[in-house]
C-alpha positions in Angstrom: 0.0 0.0 0.0 1.4 3.4 -1.0 2.1 5.8 1.9 3.0 9.5 1.8 5.7 8.7 4.4 7.5 6.2 2.2 11.2 6.8 1.6 13.4 5.5 -1.2 17.1 4.6 -1.3 18.7 5.6 -4.6 22.1 4.2 -5.4 24.1 6.0 -8.1 27.4 4.5 -9.2 29.0 7.2 -11.3 32.4 7.9 -12.8 33.7 9.9 -9.8 31.8 8.6 -6.8 29.4 6.0 -5.4 26.3 7.7 -3.9 23.5 6.7 -1.7 20.6 9.2 -1.5 17.3 9.1 0.4 14.3 10.8 -1.2 10.7 10.9 0.0 7.6 10.5 -2.2 7.4 14.2 -2.8 10.8 14.2 -4.5 12.6 15.9 -1.7 16.2 14.8 -0.9 16.6 14.1 2.8 20.2 12.9 3.1 23.0 11.3 1.2 26.3 9.6 1.6 29.1 9.2 -1.0 32.5 7.7 -1.5 35.0 8.7 -4.2 35.6 6.2 -7.0 39.2 5.3 -7.8 39.8 4.9 -11.6 43.0 3.4 -12.8 44.2 4.7 -16.2 47.0 3.3 -18.3 46.8 4.3 -21.9 43.8 2.8 -23.5 43.1 0.8 -20.3 40.6 2.3 -17.8 39.7 0.1 -14.9 38.0 0.0 -11.5 38.8 -2.5 -8.8 35.5 -4.5 -8.6 35.6 -5.7 -5.0 36.6 -2.3 -3.7 33.8 -0.7 -5.6 31.3 -3.1 -4.2 32.6 -2.6 -0.6 32.4 1.2 -1.0 28.7 0.9 -2.0 28.0 -1.5 0.9 29.6 0.9 3.3 27.6 4.0 2.2 24.4 1.9 2.4 25.3 1.0 6.0 26.2 4.6 6.8 23.0 6.1 5.5 21.0 3.4 7.3 22.7 4.3 10.6 22.2 8.0 10.0 18.4 7.5 9.5 18.1 5.6 12.8 14.5 4.8 13.5 13.5 6.5 10.2 15.2 3.7 8.3 12.0 1.6 8.7 10.2 4.1 6.3 12.5 3.2 3.4 10.4 0.8 1.2 12.5 0.2 -1.9 15.9 0.6 -3.6 17.0 1.6 -7.1 20.4 1.3 -8.7 21.7 3.4 -11.6 25.2 2.9 -13.1 27.4 3.9 -15.9 26.0 1.9 -18.8 28.9 0.6 -20.7 31.1 -0.6 -17.8 31.5 -4.4 -17.8 32.4 -7.0 -15.3 33.4 -10.7 -15.1 32.6 -12.7 -12.0 32.2 -16.3 -10.7 28.6 -17.4 -11.2 28.4 -19.3 -7.8 30.4 -17.2 -5.4 29.9 -13.8 -7.1 33.6 -13.0 -6.7 35.1 -10.8 -9.4 37.4 -12.5 -11.9 38.7 -9.3 -13.4 38.7 -5.5 -12.9 35.6 -3.6 -14.0 36.5 -2.2 -17.5 35.2 1.3 -17.7 33.2 2.6 -20.7 36.3 4.7 -21.4 38.4 1.6 -21.9 39.3 1.1 -25.5 41.9 -1.7 -25.3 39.9 -4.0 -27.6 39.2 -1.6 -30.4 41.0 -3.7 -33.0 38.3 -6.3 -32.8 35.8 -3.9 -34.4 37.7 -3.2 -37.6 35.7 -4.1 -40.7 32.5 -4.6 -38.7 29.4 -3.5 -40.7 28.2 -0.3 -39.0 24.7 -0.5 -40.5 24.2 -4.1 -39.4 25.2 -3.2 -35.8 23.0 -0.1 -35.8 19.9 -1.9 -37.1 20.2 -4.6 -34.4 21.5 -2.5 -31.4 21.0 1.1 -32.2 24.7 1.6 -31.6 27.7 2.5 -33.8 30.6 -0.1 -33.6 32.9 1.4 -30.9 35.2 0.1 -28.3 33.4 2.1 -25.6 30.6 -0.5 -25.7 30.8 -3.8 -23.9 31.1 -6.5 -26.6 34.8 -6.1 -27.6 35.8 -5.6 -23.9 33.9 -8.8 -22.9 35.5 -10.7 -25.8 38.9 -9.4 -24.8 38.5 -10.7 -21.2 37.5 -14.1 -22.5 40.6 -14.4 -24.7 43.2 -12.8 -22.4 42.4 -13.2 -18.7 43.3 -16.7 -17.3 40.8 -16.6 -14.5 38.0 -15.7 -16.9 39.0 -18.4 -19.4 39.2 -21.0 -16.6 35.7 -20.1 -15.3 34.3 -20.2 -18.8 35.7 -23.7 -19.4 34.1 -25.0 -16.1 30.8 -23.2 -16.8 31.2 -21.0 -13.7 31.5 -17.7 -15.5 29.1 -14.8 -15.6 29.9 -11.6 -17.5 28.0 -8.5 -18.6 27.1 -5.0 -17.5 28.6 -3.7 -14.2 25.0 -3.1 -13.0 24.4 -6.9 -13.2 27.4 -7.7 -11.1 26.6 -5.0 -8.5 22.9 -5.9 -8.2 23.7 -9.6 -8.0 26.2 -9.2 -5.2 24.1 -6.7 -3.2 21.1 -9.0 -3.2 22.7 -12.5 -3.5 20.3 -13.1 -6.3 21.1 -14.5 -9.8 22.3 -11.9 -12.3 19.8 -9.9 -14.3 20.4 -7.3 -17.1 18.1 -4.4 -17.5 17.5 -2.9 -21.0 19.4 0.4 -20.4 22.6 -1.4 -19.4 22.2 -4.4 -21.6 21.7 -2.3 -24.7 25.2 -0.7 -24.1 26.9 -4.1 -24.6 26.4 -4.1 -28.4 25.0 -7.7 -27.9 21.4 -6.7 -27.1 18.7 -6.6 -29.8 16.4 -3.6 -29.4 13.6 -5.4 -31.3 13.6 -8.7 -29.3 14.8 -7.0 -26.1 17.1 -9.9 -25.6 20.7 -11.0 -26.4 21.2 -11.3 -30.1 22.3 -14.8 -31.4 24.2 -13.5 -34.4 26.1 -10.8 -32.4 27.0 -13.2 -29.6 28.3 -15.7 -32.2 30.3 -13.0 -33.9 32.1 -12.0 -30.6 32.3 -15.7 -29.5 30.4 -15.0 -26.3 27.9 -17.7 -25.4 24.5 -16.4 -24.4 24.4 -18.6 -21.3 27.4 -16.7 -19.9 25.3 -13.5 -19.9 22.7 -12.4 -17.3 19.0 -13.0 -17.9 17.4 -10.0 -19.7 14.5 -8.4 -17.7 12.7 -5.1 -17.6 14.0 -2.1 -15.7 11.3 -2.6 -13.1 11.6 -6.1 -11.8 12.1 -8.2 -8.6 15.9 -8.0 -8.6 16.1 -9.4 -5.1 16.6 -8.0 -1.6 19.6 -6.3 0.0 20.4 -6.1 3.7 18.9 -3.1 5.5 18.6 -2.3 9.2 17.1 -5.4 10.9 15.8 -6.8 7.7 16.0 -6.3 3.9 14.8 -4.0 1.1 13.6 -4.9 -2.4 15.7 -3.8 -5.3 12.9 -2.8 -7.7 14.6 -0.6 -10.3 17.9 -1.0 -12.1 18.8 1.3 -15.0 21.6 3.4 -16.5 22.7 6.8 -15.1 21.8 8.8 -18.2 18.4 6.9 -18.4 17.5 7.8 -14.8 18.6 11.4 -15.3 16.0 11.9 -18.0 13.3 11.6 -15.2 14.8 14.3 -12.9 11.7 16.5 -13.5 9.3 13.7 -13.9 8.0 12.3 -17.2 10.3 13.2 -20.1 8.9 15.6 -22.6 9.2 15.0 -26.4 10.0 18.7 -27.1 12.9 18.9 -24.6 16.5 17.7 -25.2 18.0 16.3 -22.1 21.7 16.9 -21.6 23.8 15.3 -18.9 27.3 16.6 -18.2 29.5 14.3 -16.3 32.6 12.3 -17.2 31.1 12.2 -20.6 28.4 14.4 -22.0 25.2 13.0 -23.5 22.2 14.6 -25.3 19.0 12.6 -25.8 15.6 13.1 -27.2 12.9 10.8 -25.8 9.7 9.4 -27.4 7.2 6.7 -26.9 8.1 5.1 -30.2 11.5 4.2 -31.5 12.7 6.8 -34.1 15.1 5.5 -36.7 18.0 7.9 -37.2 21.3 8.3 -38.9 23.5 5.4 -37.9 26.0 7.9 -36.5 23.5 8.8 -33.8 22.5 6.2 -31.2 19.0 4.7 -30.7 18.2 3.2 -27.3 15.8 2.1 -24.7 15.5 4.7 -21.8 12.9 2.7 -19.8 10.8 -0.5 -20.0 8.6 -1.8 -17.3 7.6 -5.0 -19.1 4.6 -3.5 -20.8 5.5 0.0 -22.0 8.7 1.6 -23.0 10.4 4.9 -23.8 13.0 5.2 -26.5 15.7 7.7 -27.4 17.9 9.2 -30.0 21.2 10.0 -28.3 24.5 11.7 -29.0 27.6 11.1 -27.0 30.6 13.3 -26.2 33.4 11.2 -24.7 35.5 14.1 -23.5 33.5 16.2 -21.0 34.6 15.9 -17.4 37.3 13.5 -18.6 38.6 16.2 -21.0 39.0 18.7 -18.1 40.7 15.9 -16.1 43.1 15.4 -19.0 43.8 19.1 -19.1 44.5 19.3 -15.4 46.9 16.3 -15.7 48.7 17.8 -18.7 49.2 21.1 -17.0 49.9 19.5 -13.6 47.0 21.3 -11.9 45.1 20.1 -8.9 41.5 19.4 -9.8 40.3 21.7 -7.1 42.3 24.6 -8.4 40.9 24.1 -12.0 37.3 23.9 -10.7 37.8 27.1 -8.6 39.1 29.1 -11.5 37.0 27.7 -14.4 33.8 29.7 -13.8 35.8 33.0 -13.7 37.9 32.1 -16.8 34.7 31.3 -18.8 33.5 34.9 -18.0 36.9 36.6 -18.6 38.2 34.8 -21.8 36.5 36.0 -25.0 38.8 34.6 -27.6 40.2 31.2 -26.6 42.1 28.9 -29.1 40.3 25.9 -30.6 40.6 22.5 -29.0 40.3 19.2 -30.9 38.7 17.2 -28.1 39.7 13.7 -28.9 40.0 12.8 -25.2 38.9 9.1 -24.9 38.3 9.3 -28.7 35.5 11.0 -30.6 32.0 9.8 -30.0 29.0 10.7 -32.2 28.8 11.8 -34.9 32.5 11.4 -35.9 33.3 8.0 -34.3 37.1 8.2 -34.3 38.5 5.9 -31.7 42.0 7.5 -31.7 42.3 11.2 -32.2 45.0 13.3 -30.6 43.7 16.2 -28.6 45.5 19.4 -29.2 45.1 23.2 -29.2 45.0 25.3 -32.4 46.0 28.9 -31.8 47.7 30.9 -29.0 46.4 31.0 -25.5 47.5 31.0 -21.9 46.3 28.5 -19.2 43.0 30.2 -18.7 42.3 30.5 -22.5 43.2 26.8 -23.0 40.9 25.8 -20.2 38.0 27.7 -21.8 38.9 26.1 -25.1 38.3 22.7 -23.6 34.9 23.9 -22.3 33.9 25.3 -25.7 34.9 22.0 -27.4 32.3 20.2 -25.3 29.7 22.8 -26.4 30.7 22.4 -30.0 30.4 18.6 -29.9 27.0 18.8 -28.2 25.7 21.3 -30.8 27.0 19.0 -33.6 24.8 16.2 -32.2 21.8 18.5 -31.7 22.0 19.7 -35.3 22.0 16.2 -36.6 19.0 15.2 -34.4 17.0 18.1 -36.0 16.8 16.0 -39.2 14.6 13.4 -37.5 12.7 15.4 -34.8 11.4 18.9 -34.5 13.8 21.4 -32.9 13.3 21.3 -29.1 11.8 24.2 -27.3 14.5 24.0 -24.6 17.7 22.1 -23.5 17.5 20.8 -19.9 21.0 20.4 -18.4 22.0 18.4 -15.4 25.3 16.9 -14.1 28.4 18.4 -12.5 29.6 20.5 -15.4 26.2 22.1 -15.8 27.2 24.3 -12.8 29.4 26.3 -15.3 27.3 29.4 -16.3 29.8 30.0 -19.2 29.1 26.6 -20.7 25.4 26.9 -20.4 25.3 30.3 -22.0 27.6 29.3 -24.8 25.4 26.3 -25.6 22.2 28.5 -25.6 23.9 31.0 -27.9 25.4 28.5 -30.3 22.3 26.3 -30.6 19.8 29.1 -30.6 17.7 27.2 -28.0 17.1 28.4 -24.5 18.9 26.4 -21.8 17.4 25.5 -18.5 19.6 24.2 -15.7 18.2 21.8 -13.2 18.7 22.7 -9.6 19.5 19.0 -9.2 23.0 19.0 -10.7 23.1 15.3 -9.9 19.9 14.3 -11.7 20.5 10.6 -11.8 19.5 9.9 -8.1 16.4 12.1 -8.3 15.2 10.5 -11.5 15.7 7.2 -9.9 13.5 8.3 -7.0 10.7 9.2 -9.5 10.9 5.7 -11.0 10.8 4.1 -7.6 7.8 6.2 -6.6 5.9 4.7 -9.6 6.1 7.9 -11.7 3.7 10.2 -9.8 1.8 12.8 -11.8 3.1 15.5 -9.5 6.9 15.8 -9.2 8.9 18.9 -8.3 10.5 20.8 -11.1 13.5 22.6 -9.5 15.0 25.0 -12.0 18.2 26.7 -11.0 18.6 29.2 -13.9 17.4 30.0 -17.3 19.8 31.0 -20.1 18.2 32.7 -23.0 19.7 32.2 -26.5 21.5 35.4 -27.7 23.2 36.3 -30.9 26.9 35.6 -30.6 28.7 36.0 -33.9 32.2 35.5 -32.5 31.3 32.2 -31.0 29.5 31.1 -34.2 32.7 31.9 -36.2 34.9 29.9 -33.8 32.5 27.0 -34.1 32.6 27.1 -37.9 36.4 27.2 -37.8 36.4 24.3 -35.4 33.9 22.4 -37.5 35.9 22.8 -40.7 39.0 21.6 -38.9 37.3 18.5 -37.4 35.5 17.6 -40.6 38.8 17.7 -42.5 40.8 15.7 -40.0 38.2 13.0 -39.4 37.0 12.7 -43.0 33.4 13.1 -41.8 30.9 14.2 -44.4 
């Protein structure tokens, strides 16, 4: 029975932190706990230590439960949202990891995708063949990691989305894969909403090694809580959850999430076929009804600023403190070819050397990185306009949305007003909306509105950047 006093535990496993957040049925955040995520980077390899990640999540769940005290009994359900293209390999019986978690940024297995028919992949999965997605990473683990190979030979291996590993270990339940995370493996067929036989055969990944495909709303099992347990009712992707930050997604709004990567998506009740250089996906499916998306992805957002800080030997805190001011002060930054982690849509260049074109001091180069994120987002938006009407507004959330200079530049360049959510971390609140059974009334917390203004200088820089990128990528 639904009660106004119900609380929800929202678990958000992001690129920089593990978070546990408590919301009530009115969409109000009551408290949260977090723990930094340690990511190991070595060239094309980007990994997370699987058991440490799980332990961190268990600890923040325990901490927030203790903080709630007697109020913990009001929590009625749990939801989990994760980065969608992270993959894991674990022992089917014990649940123990057999390999590090390979981040979506990991591109070690890109060679496996050469010669793959992009149209064939896109028709089946809605994706463009790319090493950021799970298939090549999973195949690489099967061919290169002794513990994974041994477990496969003895039929004790399970592998798939990181969300499946975390949900299985948190509940002790068999592994399931929800549509939002499964669809980022490049093994999931959007039409059948199950693992695709031909794709699994191509990558030599037997279907029985993969988790069972289920809807986003499902009985995923129970996790320990206070003196008893709580049902894990919703599992989805971080970007998919963020689309619900203000309630039911609107067809005339473009949703942009700015985190480690930046993502723009348009959402509809029916799947819209698009250019194969854009992504088609499932945002939500409850077993009866679904929501679908056209999506563009920018690999180098927060990760590009991390790269810049590392290259210039800056502490992250120093860069974050100065960036807002620099965006206001710098009017003519150089251009930046933002190939950090490779180009995503619509260029799809796995290896592209990031560099600055033109003169500029530290502040100017930092702003150039910010503008490159805006340029890439606008390139994706422009391509989406071929398939859907121009949106009435852009709704921004995520950590980088706090930069006024980024928001205003995006409004000016796109010609579309930008609205910034007061919830800079929209994933957890969107998850709360899904756990609350999508109520008709949900708070719309707007932090600031950025009206689109004429900005000829910015437009000129964008056209110069565009000409340069088109020439160097061969994109037409």
